[in-house]
C-alpha positions, -999 to +999 in steps of 0.1 A: +142-143-150+120-133-121+083-133-132+063-104-118+026-100-120+012-064-120-024-052-121-036-044-156-063-021-144-081-008-114-071+015-085-038-004-079-026-004-114-012+031-120+006+033-086+021-001-091+034+009-126+048+041-112+066+023-084+081-003-107+092+025-131+108+045-103+125+013-092+142+011-127+121-016-144+108-014-180+071-012-185+048-019-214+047+006-243+010+001-252-021-011-233-024-042-254+009-056-243+004-084-218+040-095-212+071-073-210+106-087-210+133-067-192+166-086-197+187-058-183+170-063-149+164-101-154+126-098-150+094-105-169+063-084-162+029-100-167-001-077-168-030-096-152-064-089-136-059-079-099-083-106-089-062-133-106-027-123-095-028-141-061-040-173-079-011-173-104+014-165-076-001-190-052+003-218-078+038-209-086+032-199-122+043-164-114+071-157-088+058-125-073+030-101-078+015-068-067-021-070-054-043-059-026-041-075+009-078-081+007-075-098-027-048-121-013-069-132+016-100-137-006-080-158-031-076-187-006-043-195-022-009-203-007+007-171-019+027-153+009+026-116+017+062-103+014+060-066+020+035-037+022+038-011-006+023+020+010-005+027-016-040+016-023-053+019+013-089+009+017-113-003+044-137-032+041-171-026+057-206-038+061-234-016+048-272-018+051-302+002+039-307+035+059-341+023+072-330-012+083-325-023+119-290-037+112-266-020+136-242-045+150-223-076+137-247-099+156-276-084+136-262-101+105-272-135+119-294-153+093-292-125+067-280-125+031-247-106+025-238-096-011-201-091-018-173-096-044-151-110-016-172-140-005-144-161+010-131-132+030-165-123+043-175-159+050-143-165+070-148-133+090-184-142+099-175-177+109-146-164+130-172-143+149-198-170+152-222-155+127-242-177+104-253-159+072-257-165+035-228-150+014-238-141-021-210-136-046-213-108-071-186-096-094-195-059-092-221-032-084-230-049-051-247-017-040-277-025-062-282-060-047-302-048-017-326-027-038-331-055-062-339-079-034-309-102-038-294-094-004-302-078+029-269-060+032-235-058+015-198-060+024-175-039+002-145-017+000-152+018+012-131+049+006-153+080+010-186+063+013-202+085-014-213+055-035-230+038-006-248+070+004-260+075-032-274+039-031-293+046+002-269+025+023-251+033+056-220+017+071-224-002+104-204-025+127-166-025+130-144-026+098-139-061+085-103-053+077-080-026+064-061-032+032-034-018+010-012-029-019+013-057-010+040-076-028+033-113-026+055-143-034+050-178-045+053-205-018+080-220-041+101-189-039+123-186-008+120-153+010+158-148+009+160-156-029+186-132-044+162-120-071+135-112-046+160-094-024+169-071-052+133-064-061+124-057-024+154-035-019+145-014-050+108-011-039+119-001-004+141+025-019+112+040-038+091+040-006+119+058+013+123+084-015+085+090-013+085+094+025+117+113+031+135+143+019+171+155+022+176+185+045+207+208+045+213+236+070+240+256+087+243+256+125+267+272+150+292+247+163+280+251+199+244+243+188+251+211+168+240+188+195+206+206+199+201+205+161+210+168+158+184+161+186+158+176+163+170+158+131+188+126+142+185+109+107+187+072+101+222+064+115+236+099+120+236+132+101+266+142+080+283+172+096+310+192+078+330+223+088+324+256+070+350+282+061+338+301+091+350+277+118+322+288+141+296+271+118+290+236+106+269+223+076+245+195+083+229+171+058+203+146+070+172+127+058+139+137+075+103+126+071+086+145+043+054+149+064+073+167+091+094+190+070+078+224+080+077+215+118+113+205+117+124+236+098+106+257+125+123+238+153+158+241+137+154+278+131+145+283+168+176+263+177+198+286+156+200+269+122+201+290+091+202+284+053+177+255+057+172+238+023+150+208+015+156+186-016+134+158-029+149+123-032+149+105-066+159+071-053+176+056-022+191+025-007+190+025+031 
């Protein structure tokens, strides 16, 4: 059995569950269920706090897990990042009171920084030659400045609304960009067959999310021009139609560029352009 840790709550939880479900794995049937056995796929799912997943995986208690890149770095464990999962994007930034004179990274010298990611922030400051006191808080770090606990904060920022409401502004370069990642135990070889199957399935979900299947008809003498617009992964599938002057083309294209590609194909001479969503894939 491959033991997989998944977030039990937080912004990464639902996308992680959906990805595993789309990859064919069995999920829990009620929120109180902490462990799910899936003998058909030879895996066990463990629902854990996102902050703890890297610790369990790093110690080898769990084989693999889904967590944030930032949480992995902050854990200080030996867990290894195996693949990016394409969701949960966030940016880690410094923020200070609107009226403060903190504007650059160098201005943090000698200050107090409140954060839930104390190791990550400490390592970043040391790397840049900044000496500052890092204060660990488990949550609501935005209030720490107003309460006199810290001079500034370091936290995950999405829209910045929470910071603005707390009278804080972002300054200096981003500490890091993060997203959800699949991590593995240092005891698990990267080419382990069980991990290979899981990775292939997750990659198949990512491909299905990012690509669509496009079908169109094109005059035979314009096939080369159409293929230049939609080259596909290896090569499009081209089939003759009843009318020998036309071919049918089937190809995978990036979902984000569908409308632009349809316009270009139409200009080339393609007709009957149809787009179909992908349910799953193996590339």
